Structures are given as C-alpha cells and as structure tokens.
C-alpha positions as CSV (number, residue, x, y, z in Angstrom):
1,M,14.1,-0.4,-4.6
2,L,12.2,-2.6,-2.0
3,N,13.7,-5.6,-0.6
4,F,10.8,-7.6,-0.3
5,E,12.2,-10.5,1.6
6,K,13.5,-8.2,4.2
7,L,10.3,-6.4,4.6
8,I,8.3,-7.1,8.0
9,F,4.8,-6.1,8.3
10,Y,2.8,-5.5,11.3
11,N,-0.5,-6.8,11.8
12,P,-2.6,-6.5,15.0
13,T,-3.5,-10.1,15.1
14,R,-0.4,-11.8,14.1
15,G,2.3,-8.8,14.9
16,E,5.3,-9.1,13.0
17,I,5.5,-11.0,9.7
18,N,7.4,-11.0,6.7
19,Y,6.4,-10.5,3.2
20,Q,5.6,-14.3,2.3
21,E,3.7,-14.5,5.6
22,T,1.6,-11.3,4.4
23,I,0.5,-12.9,1.4
24,D,-0.3,-16.1,2.9
25,E,-2.3,-14.2,5.8
26,I,-4.4,-12.1,2.9
27,F,-4.7,-15.2,0.8
28,N,-6.0,-17.4,4.1
29,Y,-8.1,-14.4,5.0
30,I,-9.8,-14.7,1.5
31,K,-10.2,-18.5,1.7
32,E,-12.0,-18.2,5.0
33,K,-15.2,-17.1,3.0
34,P,-14.6,-17.4,-0.7
35,E,-18.1,-16.9,-1.6
36,E,-17.5,-12.9,-0.7
37,S,-16.1,-10.1,-2.3
38,Y,-12.9,-8.6,-1.5
39,E,-10.8,-5.3,-2.3
40,V,-6.7,-5.2,-1.9
41,I,-5.8,-1.6,-1.5
42,V,-2.1,0.0,-0.9
43,G,-1.6,3.5,0.3
44,C,1.6,5.0,2.0
45,D,2.1,8.3,3.7
46,S,5.1,10.0,5.6
47,S,6.7,12.0,7.8
48,S,7.7,15.3,7.1
49,D,11.5,15.4,8.1
50,E,14.5,15.9,5.9
51,R,14.9,11.6,6.3
52,P,10.9,10.9,6.8
53,S,9.7,7.4,6.9
54,F,7.3,5.8,4.9
55,P,4.5,3.7,6.5
56,I,2.8,1.8,3.4
57,A,-0.5,-0.1,4.5
58,I,-1.7,-2.9,2.7
59,V,-5.6,-3.1,3.5
60,V,-8.0,-6.2,2.2
61,L,-11.6,-5.2,2.9
62,R,-14.4,-8.1,2.9
63,I,-16.7,-5.9,1.4
64,G,-19.3,-5.0,3.7
65,Q,-17.9,-7.0,6.6
66,G,-14.7,-5.1,7.5
67,G,-11.4,-6.0,6.7
68,R,-7.6,-6.3,7.7
69,F,-4.5,-4.1,7.5
70,F,-0.8,-4.8,7.3
71,L,1.9,-2.3,7.6
72,T,5.4,-1.9,6.9
73,K,7.7,1.3,7.1
74,I,10.5,2.1,5.0
75,H,13.3,4.0,6.5
76,Y,16.4,5.3,4.3
77,S,19.6,5.3,6.4
78,S,21.9,8.4,5.9
79,K,24.6,6.0,3.8
80,E,21.6,5.6,1.3
81,K,22.3,9.4,0.9
82,K,18.5,9.8,0.3
83,K,17.4,13.0,1.3
84,F,14.1,14.7,0.7
85,Y,14.1,18.4,0.4
86,S,10.7,19.4,-1.0
87,F,7.3,18.2,0.0
88,Q,6.9,17.3,-3.8
89,Q,9.7,14.7,-3.7
90,R,8.0,13.2,-0.2
91,I,4.8,12.8,-1.8
92,L,6.2,11.2,-5.3
93,Q,8.2,8.8,-3.1
94,E,5.0,7.7,-1.3
95,V,3.1,7.2,-4.7
96,V,6.4,5.1,-5.9
97,L,6.5,2.9,-3.2
98,S,2.9,2.2,-3.1
99,C,3.3,1.3,-6.9
100,E,6.2,-0.9,-6.5
101,L,4.5,-2.7,-3.7
102,S,1.4,-3.1,-5.5
103,L,3.0,-4.3,-8.6
104,R,4.9,-7.2,-7.0
105,F,2.1,-7.9,-4.4
106,R,-0.5,-8.1,-6.7
107,K,1.7,-10.6,-8.8
108,D,2.5,-13.0,-5.8
109,L,-1.1,-12.9,-4.7
110,E,-2.1,-14.3,-7.9
111,K,0.7,-17.0,-7.6
112,S,-0.6,-18.3,-4.4
113,A,-4.2,-18.7,-5.9
114,Q,-2.6,-20.4,-9.0
115,K,-0.6,-22.9,-6.8
116,F,-3.9,-23.9,-5.0
117,H,-6.0,-23.7,-8.1
118,Q,-8.1,-21.2,-6.4
119,K,-10.1,-18.6,-8.0
120,F,-11.4,-16.2,-5.5
121,D,-13.4,-12.6,-6.2
122,Y,-11.1,-10.0,-5.3
123,K,-10.2,-6.5,-6.9
124,F,-6.4,-5.5,-6.6
125,E,-6.8,-2.3,-8.6
126,Y,-6.3,0.8,-6.3
127,I,-3.7,2.6,-4.9
128,H,-4.5,5.5,-2.6
129,A,-2.7,8.6,-2.5
130,D,-2.6,11.2,0.1
131,V,-3.3,14.0,-1.9
132,G,-6.6,16.2,-2.6
133,V,-8.2,18.9,-4.1
134,Q,-7.4,21.1,-0.8
135,G,-4.0,22.0,0.6
136,K,-0.7,22.0,-0.8
137,T,-1.0,18.9,-2.5
138,K,-3.7,20.4,-4.9
139,D,-1.2,21.1,-7.7
140,M,0.2,17.5,-7.9
141,I,-2.7,15.6,-8.5
142,K,-2.6,15.0,-12.2
143,E,1.2,13.9,-11.3
144,V,0.3,11.6,-8.9
145,V,-3.0,9.8,-10.7
146,G,-0.8,9.8,-13.7
147,L,1.9,7.9,-12.0
148,I,-0.4,5.4,-10.5
149,K,-2.2,5.1,-14.2
150,S,0.9,4.4,-15.7
151,N,1.5,1.7,-13.4
152,G,-1.9,-0.1,-14.1
153,F,-3.8,0.7,-11.3
154,E,-6.8,3.0,-10.7
155,A,-6.0,6.2,-8.1
156,K,-8.1,7.4,-5.4
157,I,-7.5,11.0,-3.9
158,K,-8.6,12.3,-0.7
159,P,-11.4,12.3,1.1
160,E,-11.7,8.7,-0.8
161,S,-8.1,7.4,-0.2
162,F,-8.6,6.3,3.7
163,V,-5.4,3.7,3.2
164,A,-3.1,6.4,2.8
165,S,-4.4,9.3,4.9
166,V,-6.1,7.4,7.7
167,V,-4.5,3.8,8.0
168,A,-0.9,4.8,6.8
169,D,-1.1,8.3,8.5
170,R,-1.6,6.6,12.3
171,F,1.9,5.0,11.7
172,T,4.0,8.2,10.7
C-alpha cells in the first residue's frame, strides 16, 4: 500500500515535490488554460532485479500542445520482505501500483477542483501498461487489462502505452 504523504515526485520544471504539491501543480497547469482539453495518464515500469524499483509516471497532456510529467519511484526495502521471483509478478505489481495511485490521485484532483468551484475539461481514464502483443508479456494482456478495468480505468498497451513504456522506462 502506497504511503501518499511520503511520496516525492520529480518534475523537470519544479524538481522534487511532495504528493499534494504534485496535485496542485497539475491543477494549476490545467487552470492556466481552462478552455483547453486535458488528459491525465498514469503508467509504471520496473527494473529487472529481484528487488526492483518501480518508477510511476503521471502525465498531464494539454491536447495538441504538449504536457508535463511527474515521476515517483517505489523501492521495497529488504525488511518489507517483498521479492519478485517472476517476471509476471513484477508486471502485475506495476499495474497494481498504477491503479492505486490513479484511484487516489483522481479523487484528490477532483477535490481540488471542487474546493475552488472550478470545472475543467480533463479526462482521467487511462492507465498505460508495459505489455504488448509481442514479446514475453503477450500472455498477460487479458489479465493486465482486466485488472485495470476492474479499477474503473481503460487500459492502453504497447505501442500506445507511452507513459509506461517511454516516460517511466527512462527512469528504471
């Protein structure tokens, strides 16, 4: 279970910021041009060790005009006894972390908009998974897509899952 109060995100513009500051940054980015349309997308990747790190990226796109990203890394310490003995366990953990962050983040972003009595045109419906029809993840697609859908999001897989397979991947 993620401890949201202790999460530190990296943003190229702001540097290291905490969870609430990340919400505020995304909210303020949308507020700059409220007439535009936005998408908020989450994706995760992992390193391939026995105790991998899991970079999770949140990307906010101003449709047709670029966007911003925020990244946090989850590390499991040896005292947490969390080991990943198979590739499949690691991929499923990426999806679980993406879902957990997305559920909480979507709720908190909506709270911010309500607090300021603002209505914005943004979608927060996609989670990008680092699986695809080619390679060793092809047998996991149904399981991964089902897990994402059961959490109320739409799944995007390779080659459309750029938040997981490009943004988060750069920080493994």
